[in-house]
N, C-alpha and C positions, 0 to 999 in steps of 0.2 A: 862600660863608665871607665872613664881615664883619672876624674876626682870622684873622690869621696869625702866629706863633713857633716858628723855630728858635731850636736849643741853649740857652743860658745867658743871660739878658737879650740876647739875639737874636745872641749869640757865637758861633760852632761852627766846628769843622774840615773839609777838605774830604780824605775819605778812609777820615770815620769817623762810627758810630756817635751818631747826635742825636738828643736827644726833641723829639717835634712835636708844638703846643701850639694846637687851630685853635677856631673860638667861630663855630657856626652859628648864621643861622636857616633855617627849615622855609617856604617859598613858601604861598599857598593849602589845600597839601594838605597833607597828612599826608605824613611823607619815613617809612621802617623799609626795613635793610639793612646789610649791613655795608660801613664807611668802610678806602680802603686810599689808600696814597701809593703816587707813581711816580718815582723818578728817576734818572737817566739815570748809570750805571758808569763805571767810568774809562776805555773806551774807548767813550763814548757812546752807550751802548747804553739804552732803556726796562727800568726792574725795576720791579715790582707789589713792596710786602714786603705781610707779609700770616702771619697766624698761623691753621696748619692745625688746631689744638687748640682750638675753639670754649670752653672754659672757662677758656684760656689767659686770664690776666688782660691779655697784651701784645691780647686780641680786642677788634677794637673796632668796637660794632654800635653806629646810631645808631635812634632811635625819638622821633622829634619828631612834634608834633602841628601843625597851622596857623598857622603866625607864632611854634612854640615857637622861648626861645635854648637855647644849649646851650654846654657847651667840652669838649671831648675831645683826648685824651691817645693819639700814638703814637709811632712812631721810624720810622728809616730810616738807609741810608747814604750820608752824602754826597758827590755827584761830582764832576766835573771842578771849576772857579771862578767859573764863565760860563751853569751849566746851572741851569733853573728844574723847580720842582717840583710836582707835579700830587694833586691829588687828587679819586677817584673814586669813587664807592658801586652799589653789584650787589648781586644778588638773590643768598643764600645757598645756595638750593638747585637754580639755572640756571646760576645765573654772569652771568646777564645782566646788564651793564653801563647803571646805572639813570639814572647822572647823573655827568658827567665836568668836572671847571674846573681852570685855574690857580692854583695861590694867587699873590694879591696879591701884582705889581712891585717893592715898595718895601723885601722883604726883602732885608737886607746882603745884601755875598756873601761867604762861606767865607772861612776864614784860609788861608793852604800848610797844606799836608801835614806839615811840617818844623817849623812853627808854636807850642808851645810855648802851653793856654791854664793862665791860673792863675784858679780860680772861690772866688769867697767870698760863702757864706753867712748871710744878717742882717746885723747890724750893719756899717757900713762902719768898714775899717779904715785906710782909705789904701795899699791896694794899686797903683795906678795912680802913686801919686809915690814909692812904692818903688823899683818897677819901671826910673826912671832910673838907680839905681846897681845894676843889678846886670850882667855880666858877658857879653853875647851876640852873636851871629853879627849884626850891623848887617839883614844878610837878613831874621836871622829872630829877632826878639825877640821876648822876654818882651809875651803880651797878659793883658788884668784882663776880669774882668767880675763886676756882681755881682748878686746873685741874694736879694733880698729878706725876699719871701715862702717859706710848700715849696709854693706849687699853681705845681702839672706838672715839678716833679721827678720825675725819674726810676721807678719801682717797677721796676727792673730793673737789676740793676749797672753792664748792660755798655753801657746809657744813659749813663755820664757816661768813656766809652771813648777816647773825644778831650782829657779833658781832661788835665794833666801834675797839675795840688797843688789840693786845698779849700783854703780856707784858712775852721776855724771857730770865733769867737768867741760865749764862753758866757756873758758876762756879762750879757747883757738873755736868758735863757735862753728868747728868743721866738721864734723859727725851731727847737726843740726841741719848746716843743709843737706846733709847729702839724705836725712833724715826721709822716706816721701809721704806724704800724708794714711796712709794705713796705716806704715809705722812708729808710725805717732800717737794714729790714735791706741796704736794696739799694746802703746808701751805706756802711757799715760789710761789708759783702762785696765791691767795689769795693777797699778796702783792702787785700784777702785775698788779692786777686785782683790786686798792682802797683802798687794806687794809696799817693800820696801825701797823708799828712793833715797839717794842722796844727792844730793844740790848744790853745783859751787858755781858763784858767779857773778865777777866782778867787773870785770869790764865790760862783760859783753848785762847787763841786769837791761839794760833799756829796750834790748833791742828782748828780752824775755816780758818787758813790759806792755810793750808794743799791742795797740788794739790789733791785733789780727793775730797775733802769737796763740798757738795753744796751750803753752807754757805758761800765760802769768799766774793759770791757778796755782799754784805750786807757788808763787813768790809770796811767803808770811807778813804782809804786811806792804807799802803805800813810801814811793819810791824817796826821799827828801835831797838825797846828793850823795856824791860820788866822789871819796878822800881818799888819801891817806891815811895807811893804819898810822896814828899818834901814840898810840900805849900798846907796848907789845906780853906786857903782863903775866900775864890768865890763858895766854898761850905757854907762856915760858915755866909760868908754876904748872901748867899740866903736862909735859914735857921733861922738865928739867933741862931743858935748854934753852942754849939764847937763842932771839931770832940776831938776825945779821942785816943790821940795819947801819947801813952808813953812810945818805944825803938820802934827802927825799925821792930823790927818784929810785930810789931802791926798796922806799916802802909799797906796800900792795891796797892798790884802791881795791878800799874799804865800802860798800853798797849800805847808806846810814838807811835805813828801815825809820818809819811808825804806821800809830795804829799796828802792831806786831799782834798778830792769833796763834796762838799755840804757848810753848815753854820753852822762855831761853835759857839755854845750855849755858853759855859761852859770853861775858859780854867785851868787848875794845874797854880795860883797867880796869881797877877797882872804882876810879872817878869820873866816869864815861858809861853808867848806866842805860844810857838810852842811847848807843853804839851796839846791837848785838850784835854776837860772830859766827855761832849757833843757834839753828831757833829749831826746836823740833814741833810739830803739826800732825793731825791726823790729818789723813783722807783721802772719803768717801773709807772703805774697810782697811785702808792700809795707812802705811805711812811716809813724812816724809823728814824729811831732815837737810837743814835750806841751813849752807854757810856762803857768807857776803863777801868772802872775798874769794879772790881765782885758786882753786888745791894746783892747776900745775903750774910752769913757767922755773927755767934755771933757777932762781931763787932760792924759791921755794924745796926746790928740788936738789936743792945744797944744803939745804937745813936738818939738824944730827937730831933735831926733835920730832921730824913730819912723822917716822914708822908709828911713835906713841899715840897723836894729834892721829890718824889716820884711823887705827887701832879704838880710839874713842868712840871715832862716829860709825864704826860695826855695831859698838854694843846696848843694845834694845834696853828702850824704857821699863823702867822698875814696875809699870804697871801689868810692861809686855813679859816679866822675868820669871817663866813658871819652871815651882820645882816640882817634887817625886818622879822622877824618873829613878832613882833608888828603889820607888818601889815595883815601878814596871821593874829593875831589872831582876828588883827577886824571883818573880812569877817569871822567868824568860826570856823576857823580854825586854830590846832595848830602844822596843818604840811605844808610844800608844796603841797605835792599829793593832800591834797581836794581841795584847787585851781588848780591847776591841772585835776582831777578826773572831777571839778564841768566843767570846760570850754569843754572836751570831751565828755562829756553830752549831750551836743546843737549838732544836728543835721537839717541840710537841707532837709526841706519838711518835714518836722513833727513839728506837733504842741502841745502846752500845755492844756490844757481846764482849765483855772481857776476855782478856786472854787467860784468864784462871777456867773459865764453862769453857771455852775453846781443847784446852788442855784434858783438864776432867770426861771434857768426851772420847777426844784421842786417846787415853787408856782407859775408857772401860770398850771400848770401841775394843782394842786390840785384848783386853782382858774375855770378854767375852768369844774371839776369833779361834782364842790360843785356848789357856789352860783353861777355864770354865765349860769350853767344847767336849777337850780331853777327860777331863773328870764323869763330868756329867753321859757322855757316851758310855765310859769304863763303869761309876756307876750302876746304872742300868741292862748290861751286857748289851748297848746293840753296837753294832757289827758298826766303825768306824767309816764308810764310805758313804753311811747319812749323810755329812761333812760335806759332802756333794749338793746336799741340799740344804745345809743351816748352816751353812757361812754367805750363801748367794742372801735368805734368807735375811741374817745380820745386816749383809752391807745395805739393803734395800732397805730393812728400819733406817740403820743412820742417814741413810740418804734421804728419808724421809724428813727426820727430823730437822738434817739440814735445812731441808727444804723449805718447811716450817716456821725454824727460826730466822730464814729470812727472811720468809715475807711478815714473820711478826715483828722484827726489829728493823724493818724498812718500811714497812708501811706500802699505802699501797696510794697512796697523793703526794704533789706537787707543791711545794714547802718555802718559802720566803718569810726573813726576817728584816725589819729595817730598821738603820737606827736613821737619822732625819735631824742638820742643824741648819737653821733658816736665822742669815742677816738680814738685819731691815737700818739699811742709812736714810732716814729722814731725810738728813740735809739734799742729799746729790737723787735722795730719789732711787735709792738703785735697795732691791732683795734679791738676796743670791741664799741659795739650797743647795749646801753639804750632804749628800746619800752616801747609806754603807748597806750593798742589802749584799747577802748568804742566798742563794738557787737551790734547792734542794731537788733532785729525781730520785724516784722509789727505782728507775729504768735506767738504759741507759737508751739514752735519743740524744736527738740535737736540737735548740728552741732557737725562736727572730725573739726577739726582748725589746719593745722598745721606751726608751723616753720621752712624757707625754705630761707635765708641767703642769699643773692649774694657770691658767691665768687667775692673778688677782682683778676685784673688782676697778681699781683705776689703774689698770695695766699697760702701758702701751705697747699692742699685741707686736707690733713688728718689732723690739729691744728683747721680744723673747727667742733664750737660748739657753742651749747645754752640752752634755757628753756625756756619755755611755759607757763605762770598759773594765778590763776586771781591776784587780786591787790585789795586790802583788803582798806578799808579808816580809817587814826590813830583816835586815839580820844575818847571825850565819847560820836558826837552829834551823830543823830540821824540815826544807819548804822554806828557807828564806832567801831571798833575792842574792842574794852576799855566799849560795851555798852550788856546789855545784847540779844541777836538773836534771835529773832521770825523766823525760816522756810518756808520763803513762800508759803510751797506746800509736798507733800509729792513724794518726786527725788528716783531715782533709784540713787546711786553712781554714776558720771562722772568720769574719769580714765586724772591724767597726769603725764605726760610718766617721771622718771629722765632727767635730761639735758642730751644731744647727739649730732649728729652729725643735725639731723631735727628731733625733739620733736614735741609734738600734746600733743594734747588736744582732749579725745573720749565720745560721750554723752553729750556734755554741753545741760547741758538744759536753755533756758530763753523764759521768761511766755510773753505774746502778749503785743509787742507794752510795752517791755521793753528794758534794756541795759546790757551788763555784761563788767568786767572794769576787765583786763587781766593787762597786762606786759610780756614779754620780756627780753631777754636779749641773743647777742650773739660775740662773738669774733674768731677768728683766728690773723698765723705767717702772715703775709708779707716781703717778701725783700725788702726793699726802704732802698735810697742811707742816706747813713749819712750821708752827705753835704746838705743843703737850703740854698736860699737867700730869707730868710725871714728878714722882716725889721719891726719897729713899725712907726704907722703911729705919728701921734699931737698926734691924740685922743686915742693912747694906741690902735688900729686894725693893725695885726699884713696883712701883702702886698705883695707877691711873691712865690715864686715857696719851 
C-alpha cells in the first residue's frame, strides 16, 4: 500500500460508512484477487467488508502486473476512534488469504460519532471560517472538509452517510464536469435519502437547468433572467458588513427565479421581493438550500461578511431543530442511540443477576467452608478430617447454584428486539425503512443474518436495496466509540456485505448470555398516487388516506 485515504479530505466519523482510496503497487510478481477491508466494529471485533455480487460496482478486484500501480476505491464502516484498519487480498475462488497488511498509521483518527461533518465539493468558499460563528456544543463542534476533485468520491449514496451537509458551489463548474454518472446519482440519491445540500449557482444556472442536466431538480423555480445584484441590503443586514460594490462589473450575477417553491429565506433588498437570494426546500427526505448567486470568486472571498453568511446557510430550519439533548445527557447518553440501545437490550425471559446477589453468594460460600464448617465439626465432636468431604460438597453445591442461576437468567431461546421507522415520500415515490435490532444469544455461537425487506405491493423490485451492519454506541461512556475498547475475546473477522438487494452478516460471533446491537436500512421506489386526503387534527396528527 503506497498511499491510503479514508473519508473526505482525510476526515471521517466513527460509526458511519466512509469511502476508502488505496494506491497499491504490485511487487516483483503479478497480483490478482479480491481486495477486502477489515476494521473493528463498535465492540472491537474485527469485521471484513465485501461485495457478495461480483458484478456490483462496490466489488473491488485487483489485477496488477509486476511494478504496476493502481488506485482502488472501496468502503468500510468506521469503528472506535482508536482503531486500526487493514486490507487483504483473497483468492475469490477458494477464499484463501493471499496478502494482508495494515493501512498506514499516519491516517487521521476519526471524528466522534456525534460531531457533524460539513463537506465542500469543488471551490473553497470559506466554510472553516464560517464554523466559528455557528452555535454548537463545545464538545461536538461542526467540522469541515474540502474535496477539490471528484476522484475518490463515493459512487454509492451510503458512502456519504457520515456527512451532515454538503456545499456544492457551481460557479466554476469544474467538479460538476468531473463527476461520473455514478457519482452524480450517488450525490442526488443521498439528498433524497435525507442529506442536506447547499448549492449555489449564478453564472452556471443555465447549465443546471439544461434539458439533460440531472441537477435541474434542485433548482426551485423557473429562470427569468440572469442579472447583476442591485441591492445588497439584506446581505449586509445579515452579516453586519458592507458588500464591496464599486461598479456593475463588481456586482455578482443573480439568477432571478419565478414560480419559486419552498421557503424564501433571503430577498434581494426590501423592495425586490421577487428576487430571492436564498431558498430552502425539501427534496425527498432531505433538504436543499439554493443560493441564486455564486459563493466562490475573489470578490466574495474578500467580503468580511462571508463567514457569517455561510454560517447562516448551515443553520437548520426551525422545523428540523430538535431539542431534548439535555434529557439524554441526564440519562448518561449524548445521543438518542444510547437511550434506544438501553431500551432494546431488555429481553423478556432474560434476567440480570445483580452484583448484590453475587456478593451474598460469595460471602455465604466463604462462611460455609470456613467458620460454619469449623464450628459444626467442633460442636458435634466430629474429626476435622471430614472437611476433606464437606469442602468439595459445598463447592459442588455452589457450582450447582451458579449453573442453575446461569441457565435461569440466560434462558434457552434466541431473542430479537427491533424498533423500526418507515418514511414515505409520496412525491418522489420513495420508501425508506430504518431499523435498530438487538440480537440475544443464550450460548456462544456464530450467526448468519440476512436482511430481506418485504416488497411493497406497488414497489419497483429492481430498486429495492438495503444494508445490515453493527451499531455502535456514540460518546465516551462505557463501551462507547470514543473510548479505548478491549476486545472481548479472540475472534476471526465476521463479514458484512456491502448494501445490496439482500445484504447480510456472516459468522457473527455472540458470546454466552450476550447481545449484539445491529442497524439496518432498506429502500425502494414505489408507484404512489400523487393525490391524498390527508388532514391534520386539532392535535396536529395526520389522518386520512
